[in-house]
KOLTOR-197644 format. One record per residue (C-alpha): residue in three letters; x, y, z. Coordinates in Angstrom, 2 decimals, padded with zeros to 5 digits. Last residue first. Example, Ala and Ser with C-alpha at 12.3 -4.5 7.8 and 13.67 -1.06 7.14 Angstrom:
+-----+---------+---------+---------+
:   r :       x :       y :       z :
+-----+---------+---------+---------+
: SER :  013.67 : -001.06 :  007.14 :
: ALA :  012.30 : -004.50 :  007.80 :
+-----+---------+---------+---------+
This chain:
+-----+---------+---------+---------+
:   r :       x :       y :       z :
+-----+---------+---------+---------+
: ALA :  167.77 :  071.51 :  118.63 :
: ALA :  166.33 :  070.27 :  121.91 :
: GLU :  167.51 :  071.93 :  125.10 :
: SER :  167.88 :  069.97 :  128.32 :
: ASP :  166.41 :  069.43 :  131.75 :
: ALA :  164.01 :  072.33 :  131.29 :
: ARG :  163.47 :  074.71 :  134.18 :
: PRO :  165.57 :  077.51 :  132.65 :
: GLY :  163.55 :  077.83 :  129.43 :
: CYS :  163.75 :  075.47 :  126.47 :
: SER :  164.64 :  076.17 :  122.85 :
: VAL :  163.17 :  074.30 :  119.91 :
: ARG :  164.65 :  074.89 :  116.45 :
: ASN :  164.02 :  076.35 :  113.00 :
: ARG :  165.70 :  079.64 :  113.91 :
: GLY :  169.46 :  080.34 :  113.95 :
: SER :  170.37 :  080.74 :  117.60 :
: ARG :  168.84 :  084.22 :  117.84 :
: LYS :  165.42 :  082.86 :  116.90 :
: ALA :  165.63 :  079.96 :  119.35 :
: HIS :  166.71 :  082.40 :  122.06 :
: TYR :  163.72 :  084.61 :  121.22 :
: LEU :  161.46 :  081.58 :  121.68 :
: ALA :  163.06 :  080.77 :  125.04 :
: GLU :  162.53 :  084.36 :  126.14 :
: ASP :  158.90 :  084.15 :  125.06 :
: ALA :  158.43 :  080.95 :  127.08 :
: ARG :  160.00 :  082.65 :  130.09 :
: ARG :  157.77 :  085.71 :  129.78 :
: LEU :  154.66 :  083.56 :  129.36 :
: LEU :  155.43 :  081.67 :  132.56 :
: GLU :  156.09 :  084.96 :  134.36 :
: VAL :  152.76 :  086.44 :  133.26 :
: PRO :  150.79 :  083.26 :  133.99 :
: GLY :  152.21 :  082.93 :  137.51 :
: MET :  155.59 :  082.21 :  139.06 :
: ALA :  156.57 :  084.90 :  141.56 :
: PHE :  156.45 :  082.53 :  144.54 :
: GLU :  158.49 :  079.82 :  142.82 :
: LEU :  157.61 :  076.40 :  144.22 :
: ALA :  154.57 :  075.96 :  141.95 :
: SER :  156.94 :  075.96 :  138.98 :
: PHE :  155.44 :  076.24 :  135.51 :
: GLU :  157.58 :  075.01 :  132.60 :
: ALA :  158.78 :  077.01 :  129.61 :
: VAL :  159.22 :  076.08 :  125.94 :
: GLY :  160.19 :  078.29 :  122.98 :
: PHE :  159.61 :  077.20 :  119.38 :
: SER :  160.84 :  078.35 :  115.98 :
: ALA :  159.16 :  077.65 :  112.64 :
: THR :  160.27 :  076.60 :  109.17 :
: LEU :  159.17 :  076.98 :  105.58 :
: VAL :  160.59 :  075.12 :  102.58 :
: LEU :  159.44 :  076.34 :  099.15 :
: ASP :  160.15 :  074.15 :  096.13 :
: PRO :  156.52 :  072.98 :  095.72 :
: GLN :  155.06 :  076.53 :  095.84 :
: ARG :  151.37 :  076.16 :  094.89 :
: ARG :  151.03 :  072.71 :  096.47 :
: TRP :  153.20 :  073.49 :  099.44 :
: ARG :  155.43 :  070.67 :  100.65 :
: HIS :  155.44 :  070.04 :  104.39 :
: ALA :  158.66 :  068.69 :  105.90 :
: GLU :  159.46 :  071.88 :  107.82 :
: PHE :  156.00 :  071.91 :  109.42 :
: GLU :  156.24 :  068.25 :  110.48 :
: ALA :  159.73 :  068.72 :  111.93 :
: ARG :  158.70 :  071.74 :  114.02 :
: PHE :  155.50 :  070.11 :  115.30 :
: ARG :  157.43 :  066.99 :  116.37 :
: GLU :  160.07 :  069.17 :  118.02 :
: ALA :  157.34 :  071.06 :  119.90 :
: VAL :  155.89 :  067.84 :  121.28 :
: GLU :  159.35 :  066.68 :  122.40 :
: ALA :  159.94 :  070.08 :  124.00 :
: ALA :  156.64 :  069.71 :  125.86 :
: GLU :  157.83 :  066.40 :  127.33 :
: THR :  161.07 :  068.00 :  128.53 :
: ALA :  159.17 :  071.00 :  129.85 :
: THR :  156.92 :  068.75 :  131.92 :
: THR :  153.28 :  068.13 :  131.00 :
: GLY :  150.14 :  067.81 :  133.11 :
: PRO :  148.47 :  070.70 :  131.30 :
: LEU :  150.01 :  071.76 :  127.95 :
: ILE :  149.16 :  075.31 :  126.87 :
: ILE :  150.09 :  075.96 :  123.23 :
: GLY :  150.81 :  079.51 :  122.05 :
: PHE :  151.01 :  080.95 :  118.54 :
: GLU :  152.80 :  083.79 :  116.78 :
: GLU :  152.22 :  084.57 :  113.06 :
: GLY :  150.01 :  087.56 :  113.76 :
: GLY :  148.77 :  087.31 :  117.33 :
: TYR :  148.52 :  084.71 :  120.08 :
: ARG :  146.69 :  082.17 :  117.96 :
: CYS :  145.79 :  079.50 :  120.47 :
: ALA :  146.42 :  075.76 :  120.98 :
: VAL :  145.08 :  074.25 :  124.21 :
: ASP :  146.31 :  070.74 :  125.05 :
: SER :  143.72 :  068.46 :  126.68 :
: ALA :  142.77 :  066.78 :  123.39 :
: ARG :  146.39 :  065.72 :  122.92 :
: GLY :  148.41 :  066.89 :  119.94 :
: SER :  147.32 :  067.47 :  116.32 :
: THR :  146.06 :  070.99 :  117.07 :
: LEU :  149.45 :  072.60 :  116.39 :
: ILE :  149.69 :  070.94 :  112.97 :
: THR :  146.33 :  072.37 :  111.90 :
: ALA :  147.43 :  075.82 :  113.07 :
: PHE :  150.52 :  075.60 :  110.84 :
: HIS :  148.23 :  074.75 :  107.93 :
: ALA :  146.00 :  077.78 :  108.58 :
: LEU :  148.98 :  080.11 :  108.93 :
: VAL :  150.50 :  078.89 :  105.66 :
: GLU :  147.21 :  079.26 :  103.79 :
: ASP :  146.87 :  082.80 :  105.15 :
: GLY :  150.34 :  083.60 :  103.81 :
: PHE :  149.25 :  082.23 :  100.43 :
: PRO :  146.32 :  084.66 :  100.44 :
: HIS :  148.67 :  087.42 :  101.70 :
: GLY :  150.99 :  087.38 :  098.72 :
: TYR :  153.90 :  085.19 :  097.62 :
: ARG :  156.91 :  087.52 :  098.06 :
: ASP :  155.70 :  090.05 :  100.63 :
: ASN :  153.58 :  087.57 :  102.60 :
: VAL :  156.41 :  085.03 :  102.73 :
: SER :  158.88 :  087.82 :  103.57 :
: LYS :  156.74 :  088.74 :  106.57 :
: PHE :  156.78 :  085.11 :  107.73 :
: HIS :  160.55 :  085.01 :  108.15 :
: ASP :  160.28 :  082.08 :  110.58 :
: ILE :  156.79 :  081.04 :  111.66 :
: ASP :  156.08 :  081.53 :  115.34 :
: CYS :  156.13 :  079.58 :  118.58 :
: MET :  155.30 :  079.81 :  122.27 :
: ILE :  155.02 :  076.51 :  124.13 :
: LEU :  153.77 :  076.45 :  127.72 :
: SER :  154.18 :  073.74 :  130.33 :
: LEU :  152.19 :  072.57 :  133.34 :
: ASN :  152.92 :  069.89 :  135.92 :
: ARG :  150.49 :  069.51 :  138.79 :
: GLY :  150.86 :  070.54 :  142.43 :
: HIS :  147.08 :  070.68 :  142.96 :
: ARG :  146.61 :  074.35 :  143.80 :
: ARG :  149.64 :  075.59 :  141.85 :
: ALA :  148.72 :  073.67 :  138.70 :
: GLU :  145.08 :  074.75 :  138.98 :
: SER :  146.04 :  078.43 :  139.25 :
: THR :  148.47 :  078.07 :  136.36 :
: GLU :  145.70 :  076.46 :  134.31 :
: ALA :  143.14 :  079.20 :  135.01 :
: ALA :  145.55 :  082.04 :  134.18 :
: LEU :  146.64 :  080.29 :  130.97 :
: ARG :  143.00 :  079.70 :  130.04 :
: GLN :  141.99 :  083.32 :  130.41 :
: ASP :  144.99 :  084.76 :  128.56 :
: PHE :  144.68 :  082.22 :  125.73 :
: CYS :  140.94 :  082.83 :  125.39 :
: THR :  141.51 :  086.53 :  124.89 :
: ARG :  144.38 :  085.84 :  122.47 :
: ASN :  142.24 :  083.67 :  120.19 :
: TRP :  141.29 :  079.98 :  120.25 :
: LEU :  142.14 :  078.26 :  117.00 :
: ALA :  139.86 :  078.31 :  113.93 :
: THR :  142.90 :  079.50 :  111.88 :
: LEU :  141.37 :  082.44 :  110.01 :
: GLY :  138.43 :  083.43 :  112.23 :
: ASP :  140.22 :  083.16 :  115.56 :
: ILE :  137.79 :  081.75 :  118.10 :
: GLN :  136.99 :  083.46 :  121.40 :
: ALA :  133.79 :  085.31 :  120.44 :
: SER :  132.32 :  082.14 :  118.94 :
: GLN :  132.98 :  080.26 :  122.18 :
: ALA :  131.21 :  082.89 :  124.26 :
: LEU :  128.20 :  082.78 :  121.91 :
: ILE :  128.05 :  078.98 :  122.06 :
: ARG :  128.48 :  079.04 :  125.84 :
: VAL :  125.64 :  081.54 :  126.26 :
: LEU :  123.40 :  079.43 :  124.00 :
: SER :  124.03 :  076.36 :  126.15 :
: GLN :  123.35 :  078.35 :  129.31 :
: MET :  119.99 :  079.48 :  127.90 :
: ARG :  119.05 :  075.91 :  127.05 :
: LEU :  119.94 :  074.84 :  130.59 :
: ALA :  117.86 :  077.67 :  132.08 :
: THR :  114.85 :  076.66 :  129.97 :
: ARG :  115.25 :  073.03 :  131.00 :
: VAL :  115.37 :  074.08 :  134.66 :
: ARG :  112.20 :  076.15 :  134.22 :
: ALA :  110.41 :  073.21 :  132.59 :
: LYS :  111.51 :  070.83 :  135.33 :
: LEU :  110.31 :  073.29 :  137.98 :
: GLU :  106.91 :  073.54 :  136.29 :
: ALA :  106.51 :  069.75 :  136.04 :
: MET :  107.52 :  069.44 :  139.70 :
: GLU :  104.69 :  071.70 :  140.81 :
: PHE :  106.02 :  073.90 :  143.56 :
: PRO :  105.60 :  074.20 :  147.30 :
: LYS :  107.64 :  076.35 :  147.36 :
: GLN :  107.94 :  079.40 :  145.09 :
: VAL :  110.10 :  079.43 :  141.98 :
: PHE :  112.26 :  082.49 :  141.16 :
: ASP :  114.15 :  082.74 :  137.86 :
: VAL :  117.36 :  083.96 :  136.17 :
: ALA :  118.98 :  085.17 :  139.40 :
: GLY :  121.25 :  088.20 :  138.86 :
: LEU :  121.08 :  090.36 :  141.97 :
: ASP :  118.09 :  092.27 :  140.54 :
: LEU :  116.25 :  088.97 :  140.06 :
: GLY :  116.79 :  088.02 :  143.69 :
: ARG :  115.81 :  091.45 :  144.99 :
: VAL :  112.62 :  091.53 :  142.91 :
: ARG :  111.59 :  088.07 :  144.04 :
: ASP :  112.34 :  088.95 :  147.67 :
: MET :  110.42 :  092.21 :  147.21 :
: THR :  107.33 :  090.27 :  146.13 :
: GLU :  107.34 :  088.40 :  149.43 :
: GLN :  105.89 :  084.90 :  149.27 :
: SER :  109.07 :  083.25 :  150.50 :
: GLU :  109.04 :  079.45 :  150.48 :
: SER :  112.02 :  079.44 :  148.13 :
: VAL :  113.48 :  077.93 :  144.99 :
: PHE :  115.74 :  080.67 :  143.59 :
: ILE :  117.10 :  079.77 :  140.16 :
: VAL :  120.75 :  080.58 :  139.47 :
: ALA :  122.31 :  080.31 :  135.99 :
: ILE :  126.11 :  080.17 :  136.26 :
: ASP :  127.75 :  083.16 :  134.52 :
: LYS :  129.24 :  084.71 :  137.68 :
: THR :  130.93 :  081.50 :  138.80 :
: ARG :  134.58 :  081.87 :  137.72 :
: ALA :  134.53 :  085.67 :  137.59 :
: ASP :  133.51 :  085.75 :  141.26 :
: GLU :  131.22 :  088.67 :  142.22 :
: LYS :  128.13 :  086.91 :  140.84 :
: LEU :  128.61 :  083.87 :  143.07 :
: ARG :  129.19 :  086.03 :  146.15 :
: GLN :  125.99 :  087.96 :  145.43 :
: LEU :  124.05 :  084.72 :  145.03 :
: ILE :  125.33 :  083.47 :  148.39 :
: GLU :  124.37 :  086.79 :  149.98 :
: PHE :  120.87 :  086.51 :  148.56 :
: GLY :  120.56 :  082.90 :  149.73 :
: ASP :  121.29 :  083.75 :  153.33 :
: MET :  124.71 :  083.84 :  154.92 :
: ARG :  125.78 :  083.58 :  158.58 :
: GLU :  123.92 :  080.30 :  159.00 :
: GLU :  122.56 :  079.47 :  162.47 :
: SER :  119.59 :  081.83 :  162.04 :
: GLY :  118.05 :  079.82 :  159.24 :
: PHE :  119.16 :  079.16 :  155.66 :
: ASP :  116.47 :  081.26 :  153.94 :
: THR :  116.79 :  082.14 :  150.22 :
: GLU :  117.03 :  078.61 :  148.81 :
: LEU :  119.13 :  078.09 :  145.68 :
: LEU :  118.81 :  075.82 :  142.65 :
: ILE :  122.10 :  076.27 :  140.78 :
: VAL :  122.30 :  075.62 :  137.04 :
: ASP :  125.16 :  074.74 :  134.66 :
: PRO :  127.48 :  073.63 :  137.44 :
: LEU :  131.08 :  074.87 :  137.76 :
: LEU :  131.93 :  071.75 :  139.78 :
: GLU :  134.79 :  072.92 :  142.00 :
: LEU :  133.82 :  076.59 :  142.24 :
: ALA :  130.12 :  075.85 :  142.76 :
: LEU :  131.07 :  073.16 :  145.27 :
: GLN :  132.95 :  075.73 :  147.33 :
: LEU :  130.07 :  078.19 :  147.20 :
: GLY :  127.60 :  075.48 :  148.26 :
: GLN :  129.76 :  074.41 :  151.20 :
: GLU :  129.98 :  078.03 :  152.30 :
: GLY :  126.19 :  078.35 :  152.16 :
: ARG :  125.27 :  075.14 :  153.90 :
: THR :  123.14 :  072.15 :  152.86 :
: ALA :  124.96 :  071.37 :  149.60 :
: ALA :  123.85 :  068.88 :  146.96 :
: HIS :  124.91 :  067.73 :  143.50 :
: ILE :  122.53 :  066.41 :  140.84 :
: GLU :  123.91 :  065.29 :  137.47 :
: VAL :  121.40 :  065.60 :  134.62 :
: HIS :  119.70 :  063.22 :  132.18 :
: GLU :  116.18 :  064.31 :  133.20 :
: LEU :  115.17 :  060.83 :  134.42 :
: GLN :  116.71 :  061.34 :  137.88 :
: LEU :  114.97 :  064.69 :  138.32 :
: ARG :  112.13 :  063.50 :  140.57 :
: ALA :  114.16 :  061.29 :  142.90 :
: ARG :  117.15 :  063.62 :  143.16 :
: LEU :  114.82 :  066.57 :  143.68 :
: HIS :  112.97 :  064.89 :  146.55 :
: ARG :  116.14 :  063.66 :  148.25 :
: HIS :  117.66 :  067.15 :  148.12 :
: MET :  114.49 :  068.82 :  149.38 :
: TRP :  114.26 :  066.30 :  152.22 :
: GLU :  117.74 :  067.34 :  153.35 :
: ASN :  116.51 :  070.92 :  153.88 :
: PRO :  119.38 :  073.43 :  154.15 :
: ASP :  119.25 :  074.15 :  150.39 :
: ILE :  121.98 :  074.64 :  147.80 :
: VAL :  121.10 :  072.34 :  144.88 :
: LEU :  123.79 :  072.11 :  142.21 :
: ILE :  122.71 :  070.99 :  138.75 :
: ARG :  125.21 :  069.62 :  136.27 :
: PRO :  124.51 :  069.03 :  132.58 :
: VAL :  125.89 :  065.70 :  131.23 :
: ARG :  129.02 :  066.33 :  129.18 :
: HIS :  128.85 :  067.28 :  125.52 :
: ALA :  130.33 :  070.79 :  125.96 :
: ASN :  133.49 :  069.30 :  127.42 :
: SER :  134.52 :  070.88 :  130.69 :
: ARG :  134.62 :  074.61 :  131.34 :
: GLY :  137.31 :  076.87 :  132.75 :
: PRO :  138.31 :  078.17 :  129.42 :
: ILE :  136.29 :  076.68 :  126.54 :
: GLN :  137.98 :  073.59 :  125.23 :
: ALA :  140.77 :  073.05 :  122.75 :
: SER :  141.10 :  070.15 :  120.34 :
: MET :  139.77 :  071.66 :  117.14 :
+-----+---------+---------+---------+
């Protein structure tokens, strides 16, 4: 399966740790002592800087100080609250590493969502163990989240994942001025396939179609939108390029010969739309609407074809 968890990088990447602490010595100390732990260490000395890095890096663990001094308008508790209020950062494991000896500070931090509280000065072996525990916990959370977002029949990402990833990708495309296209597609006359050949064969058809849709680039995100309808999110891709991808999928599906029904020829229709950062109203909902309209146009035009939305340079048939 080529897709990735929404908003996350590859599960096999090196774990990232973000240290948000006003003390430069703390950063140097942790870099030196954690360099053999096979982790990336990133540093922030101010609260706003730490929040921005958390959004950019989406680290696995944040080591956070509670006290940033009178010159900072936020303390560690406020930083943690901001992290937990943002859907993009709320699941990051936060460990307070603080000089505070107050029991109520520990209680407050844990109540706000921190997974641990380590008091300075600390034993490095203990901190390493707590970081490893937090990393293992994050890995389990990702596995559970991934399982909840996979369609059981096709092994593609499901509708929930599609909605989340499309929103994230349109936001990234607008922020960085990148190309983004969406393909919506479904199998032609699929109900008659189920009615005539039975649901087990229909499931075989869906599973094979899903296999074709995942044969593109690793960065493309193929999802089962519902029933026999599917969506493919293509970052960094123009509508013309996406139409070429869709045409390859269409031709491959039409050419397939079914072992149990060797004379049966099945086809699929595809609609393509491109994201425009210049259009104020363009977002995930509008992009999906345009791709759906293109798909309906392909259906009305005779099926077994690729139709492109208004931003495409041409329409492939």
